[in-house]
Each structure stands twice: as structure tokens, then as C-alpha cells.
C-alpha positions as CSV (number, residue, x, y, z in Angstrom):
1,X,95.1,110.0,114.4
2,X,95.4,106.3,113.9
3,X,93.0,103.9,115.6
4,X,95.8,102.6,117.7
5,X,96.1,106.0,119.4
6,X,92.4,105.9,120.5
7,X,92.8,102.3,121.7
8,X,95.8,103.2,123.8
9,X,94.0,106.2,125.2
10,X,90.9,104.1,126.0
11,X,93.0,101.4,127.7
12,X,94.9,104.0,129.7
13,X,91.7,105.7,130.9
14,X,90.0,102.4,131.8
15,X,93.0,101.1,133.7
16,X,93.5,104.5,135.4
17,X,89.9,104.5,136.6
18,X,90.1,100.9,137.6
19,X,93.0,101.8,139.9
20,X,91.1,104.6,141.4
21,X,93.1,107.5,140.0
22,X,91.5,110.8,139.0
23,X,92.8,112.4,135.8
24,X,94.5,115.1,137.8
25,X,96.0,112.7,140.4
26,X,97.5,110.4,137.8
27,X,98.8,113.3,135.7
28,X,100.6,114.6,138.7
29,X,102.1,111.2,139.5
30,X,103.3,110.7,136.0
31,X,104.5,114.3,135.7
32,X,102.3,115.6,132.9
33,X,99.5,118.1,132.7
34,X,95.9,116.9,133.1
35,X,95.2,118.5,129.7
36,X,97.9,116.4,128.0
37,X,96.7,113.2,129.7
38,X,93.1,114.0,128.7
39,X,94.2,114.5,125.1
40,X,96.1,111.2,125.1
41,X,93.1,109.3,126.6
42,X,90.8,110.8,123.9
43,X,93.3,109.8,121.1
44,X,93.6,113.4,120.0
45,X,97.4,113.3,120.2
46,X,100.0,110.6,119.8
47,X,100.7,108.3,122.7
48,X,103.6,109.3,124.9
49,X,107.2,108.0,124.5
50,X,108.2,104.4,125.4
51,X,109.7,105.7,128.7
52,X,106.5,107.4,129.8
53,X,104.3,104.5,128.7
54,X,106.6,102.2,130.7
55,X,106.1,104.4,133.8
56,X,102.4,104.5,133.3
57,X,102.1,100.7,132.8
58,X,104.2,100.1,136.0
59,X,102.1,102.5,138.0
60,X,98.9,100.8,136.8
61,X,100.1,97.2,137.1
62,X,99.9,96.6,133.4
63,X,102.3,94.6,131.2
64,X,105.0,97.1,130.0
65,X,105.7,95.4,126.6
66,X,102.0,95.1,125.7
67,X,101.4,98.8,126.5
68,X,104.5,99.9,124.6
69,X,103.2,98.0,121.6
70,X,99.7,99.4,122.1
71,X,101.1,102.9,122.0
72,X,102.9,102.1,118.7
73,X,106.3,102.4,120.3
74,X,109.3,100.1,120.5
75,X,111.0,99.2,123.8
76,X,114.1,101.2,124.3
77,X,116.4,98.1,124.6
78,X,115.5,96.6,121.2
79,X,117.4,98.9,118.9
80,X,120.7,98.1,120.7
81,X,119.9,94.4,120.6
82,X,119.2,94.6,116.8
83,X,122.4,96.6,116.2
84,X,124.5,93.8,118.0
85,X,123.8,91.6,114.9
86,X,122.0,93.7,112.3
87,X,121.7,90.8,109.8
88,X,120.6,87.9,112.0
89,X,118.3,89.6,114.5
90,X,116.0,91.2,111.9
91,X,116.0,88.0,109.9
92,X,115.0,86.1,113.0
93,X,112.2,88.5,113.8
94,X,110.8,88.3,110.3
95,X,110.8,84.5,110.5
96,X,109.0,84.6,113.9
97,X,106.2,86.7,112.4
98,X,103.0,84.7,112.0
99,X,103.8,82.1,114.7
100,X,101.2,81.4,117.3
101,X,101.6,82.7,120.9
102,X,102.2,79.1,122.0
103,X,105.0,78.7,119.4
104,X,106.6,82.0,120.5
105,X,106.5,81.0,124.1
106,X,108.1,77.6,123.3
107,X,110.9,79.4,121.3
108,X,111.4,81.9,124.1
109,X,111.8,79.0,126.6
110,X,114.2,77.3,124.3
111,X,116.3,80.5,123.8
112,X,116.5,80.9,127.6
113,X,117.8,77.3,128.0
114,X,120.3,77.9,125.2
115,X,121.6,81.1,126.8
116,X,121.9,79.2,130.1
117,X,124.0,76.4,128.6
118,X,126.2,79.0,126.9
119,X,126.9,80.7,130.2
120,X,128.2,77.6,131.9
């Protein structure tokens, strides 16, 4: 297993315990077996799907996008967004790679303003 799997599992376990959920209780809430959940937490199997990670993150009060990335998954809405403009969107994402978090935040704010002006 890749190191990311263990990191996701460790984060899941820590957050689950922080929220006061036993392994069995949280497994029941999420709709998986305790054995499966234990294997995920130990990094012995791949993290769950983006949908299941989303559900877990919401239940534990964690950031959904961060958890999906930690699990090595891609948010379900992104493929459709990329397919809307398969040339420009991937090109934009490649150019954004390497920018600082502050720069990304600034660009996100600017994009929101641009969308707002276009909807007027």
C-alpha cells in the first residue's frame, strides 16, 4: 500500500476517536463493516470511494476536499467540469500547479468575482 493510504487511515482513526465514535459505531453509521473500517484505518486496503470519503468527512466535521485528496481520490464533480472544456481546464490546472496557497486563494476570489459579473 502507498504511504497515502496509511496517512488517510491514521487521520480517519484520529478524527473518529476525537469525535467519540467507537470503530463499530462509526462503521454502522457509515454503512460498512467494522472489519473493513479497521483495515482502512490500518492502511491495509485502499481508502474508500470519493462518495464514502465525503460522507465520512461530513460526519466527522472535516473538510471534504482535503479528505478526498488525502484518500487519493478526485471529487466526483471535477471530471464533468474538465469535460466541459477539455483543452482549457487541464491547461489552467497545470499552470496553477506550484502556486502558493495565498496565490490560489487570490485567484479563486478573482474567479468568483468574474463569474458574478458574467451572470449580471
